[in-house]
N, C-alpha and C positions, 0 to 999 in steps of 0.2 A: 434641387430646383431643376425643372425641365429646361431644356434649351430650345432655341428658336428653330422651328421646322422651316428652313428657308425654301425648300422645294415646294411646299404647299402654301408659302407666304402666310403662315399663321404663327401665333405666339401664345403659348399656354392655352391652346384651345380657342383663342379669339382670333378673329380676322380683322386686321387693321383696316380703317376706313380708306376708301379710295379717294384720290384727289377730286375735289369738286363736290363731294357728298357732304352733308351737314355733319358736324361733330356729334358724337353721342351725347345725350342729355346728361348722363352721369359718366364722365370720363374716369372718375375715381373707381367706378365699378370695374372698368377694364383693367385698371392697375391693381385692384384688390386681389385679383387672381395671380398676379405676378409675385407678390410677397409671400414668403414662407415664414418670416419672423412672426412670432406670436403677438397678438394685440396687447398682451400683458406688458410688452416692452413699452408701449405708450402709456399704459396705466401707471407704471412705475414713475414715468417722467411727468405725469400730469401735475403733481404738486410743485415741480421744479420750474414750470414755465414762469410763474410770477417772480421766482427768485433769480431769474436770469437778469433782471434789471438791477442796476446799482442803487436804485431808490429804496429808502427804508420803508416807504409807504406800503401798507398791505394791499393785497389785490382788492379791486373795487368793481370787478365785472366778471362775467363768465361767458365762455364760448362753448356751445354744445353742438356736437355732431355725432350722429350714429349712436346716441345714448351715452356718449362720453363727454364730460364737462371739464374744461380747462379754466383755471383761475388766471386772471390777467389784470392789467391796468388800462383804464379807458384812455388816459392821456397818451400812453405809449402806442397803443393800437391806433388811435386817431391821428397822431403825428406821422405815422409811417404807412398808413393804409387808408385810402380814400373811402373804401367800402365801410370800414368801421367808423370813420369820422361821420359819414352820412347817417349810419345806423344810430349812433348815439345822439344825433340831432334831429331825428325823424319825428319826434313827438309821439311815437308809437311805443309798443311794448319794449323794444330794445332800449329806448331812452328811459322809460319809466322804471323798468326792472333791472336795468344795466345788464341785460342778458341777450346774447345774440345766438340764434339758432340757425345753423347752416344746413341747407338741404343739398342733396345731389352731389355730395363730396364725401370722400372717405376720411376717417379719423386720422389716418396716417398723413394724408395730404395736408389737412388743416394743421396737424401738429408741426409738420415741416414749415408751413407758412408762418406759424406763430414763432417758431424757433428763429426763422430768418428775421422777423420783425424785431425780436429782442437782441439777436447776436449778429445780424447781417451775414449769416451763413446757414447752411443746412447740410445734412449728411445725405449724399446721393446713393449710399449703399446701406445694406442692412446692418443692424447692431453687431452681428457676429463678425463682420468685416473689420470692425475697429477693435473689438475685444480680442480677436485672434492674431493680431499683428499684421494682417494682410495690408492694412493701410500704409505701413512702413515700407513694404515691398513696392507698393504702388508709388509712393513718394520718392523712394530712392532709385528704383529700377524702371519705373514707368511701365509696369507689366500688370495685365489683368487677365483673369480667366474668362472664357467665353460667356459663362452665365452671368458674371459680374458686369461685363461689357453691356449685355442686354439689360440687366437690372438697372444700372445707372442711367442708361439711355432713356428708359421709360420714365424714371423719376425726374430727370431733367426736362423732358418734354412736358411732363405734368406741371412742373414748377414754372415753366415758360407760360403755360396756359393760365395757371393760377395768378401770375403777375398781371395778366390782362384782365382777368375776371374780377379780381379784388383791387385793382389799381394800386399795386405795391411798387414803389420806386426802387430801382436797382436790382430787383429779383430776376427779371428777364436777362439782364446783362450777366449776372452771376451764373444763371443756368447755362447761358451760352459759353462762358469761360470753362465751366465744368465739363460740358459736352465736348468742347474742342480738346480738352485734356484727355477725355476718354477716347476720342477718335485717334489721337496720337499714340495711345497706349499699345495698339496693335500695329506692328510694322507693316507697311505696304510692300508687298512683294508679288511676283507673278506666281499664282497658285495653279495647280493642275485643274483643268476644267471640271465643273460639277462637284466641287469640294467646298466645305464650309470653312475655308481658310480665312486669314485676316482680311483679305480684300472683300470677300463676300459679306463678312460681318460688318465691315465699315460701310459698305454701300447699303446694306440693310438699314443701318442706323440713319444714314442720310435720307433714305426713302421715308422712314417714319417721321423724321423732323419735317421734311417738305410736305408730307401728307397732313400732319396735324398742326403745323404752325403756318397758317396761311396768310398772316399779316405780312405784307411786303417789307415793312420797316422793322419786323421782329429781329432782334440781334442774333438769335439762334439761327433763323432762316438765312440771314445774310452771311453768317459764319459758315454755314454748310455750303452755300453757293460758292463762296471763296475757296473753301476746302476742296470742293469738287473740281474747281478750275485748276488748282495746283495738282490735284490727284490725277486728272486725265492727262495733263502735260507730262507728269512723271512716268505714267505707264506707257504713253506713246513713245517716250524716249528710250524705253527698254525694249522696243521692237514689237509692240502689240499690233495686231491686225484685227480686222472685223471678224475674222474666224475665231480669234481669241475671245472677243467680246461675246460671240454667240455661245461660247462654252461656259459663261457665267450667268446663272439665272437672275441674281439680284441686279446685275449691271443691265441686263436686257430689260428688266422691269423698270428700272430707273429711267432708261432711255425712252421707253414707251409712255411713261407717266408724266415726264417733265420735258416739255418742248424746248425750253430754254437750254437745258443741259444737252439735249439731243442736237440742237443747232450748234452749240459750242463744240461738241465732240465732232460733228461733221466738218466744221470749218478747220478744226485741228487736223483731222485726217486728210482733208484736201490740201492743207498747207504742207503736211508731211509728205503727201504724194508729190506735190509740186517740188519740194526740196529734193526728194529722191530723183525726180525727173531731171532736175538741174544737175544733180550730182552725177547721174548716169551720163548725161550729155557731156559734162566736163571730162569724165573718165574716157568717153569715146573720143573726144577731141584730143585728149592727152595721148591716147593710144595711137591715133592717126599721126600726130606729130612725131611720136616715138618711132613709128614705122617708117616715116619719111626720113628721119635722122638715120635710122639703121640702113635704109636703102642708099643714102648718100655715103654713109661710112663704108658699105660694101663696094660701092662704085669707086671710091678713093682707094680702097684696099686693092681692088682689081687693077687700077691704073698703076699703083705702086708696084704690084707684082709684075706687071708687064715691063715696067722700067727696070726692075731688078733682073728679070730674066734676060732682057736685052743686054744689060751691062755684063751679065755673066757670059752670054754668048760672045760678046765682043772680046772679053778677056780670054776666053777659050780659043777663039780664032787667032788672036795675037800670039798666044802661046804655041799654037800649032805651026804658025808661019814664021816664028822667031822674031816678030816685030815687037819693038818696045812701045 
């Protein structure tokens, strides 16, 4: 799998949409280029969708997308997804034939949507991630390779969008939780400028979420905004300056694209500058008081020295004159 070319702001040959521009009609087409797993992975799981339910009832409807058909249960789909509920009560082909045909979505996205409806979960990584044992390392050590970080981010962004499009309760919240876990998998540290270190990857992921999840009440969007607030506070505490910010492409783009984040960062920088100014003044005042104390100490030492010298001279004179 190719990695994200951060310098050109592209991903797998695609250019993410800029804030304010309309979403692509087929967001699934954008993600289709991201996956390297074979579509046969989904073919093998198609018969298992209906079996994910605890009900002994056989499947009584189908969901078709990109030429692939999933067997499912109308009652389960309707209870958990407003889109399917309306489709099966539309009086049209979907209700008559108990068949729903979905356009402008990838089979993989719809498969994950159906898996969530049945299990209240979905896999944000490719099948090889789970069969190779990498999921255990992620669970136990909270570590992810760069390409998996990118992969999972796009899947979660897509599931957040699917939750809105198909009116699926709880899916957006789960996508937000999964994405927050991914953001925490790369440790935040001060990277050399112009490198694709953990910070650059994290900021790239935040930019994509803010760009594609534009609903203000979106759980994932709110999570990213809170994450960025903690993130900027942390790196300012480590001694970052605007010169450091200029050295990171993704951070510069995030600042340029998101006025709220930029405003918050500026306020934090100003606050840090004010605190530095107060600290400097305090040190200056402390140094002045210290110099004054040292001057008084030298003056007292000089007086004491004069007194001692005078006493020694008196003793010497008495010795020379024989006086007691």
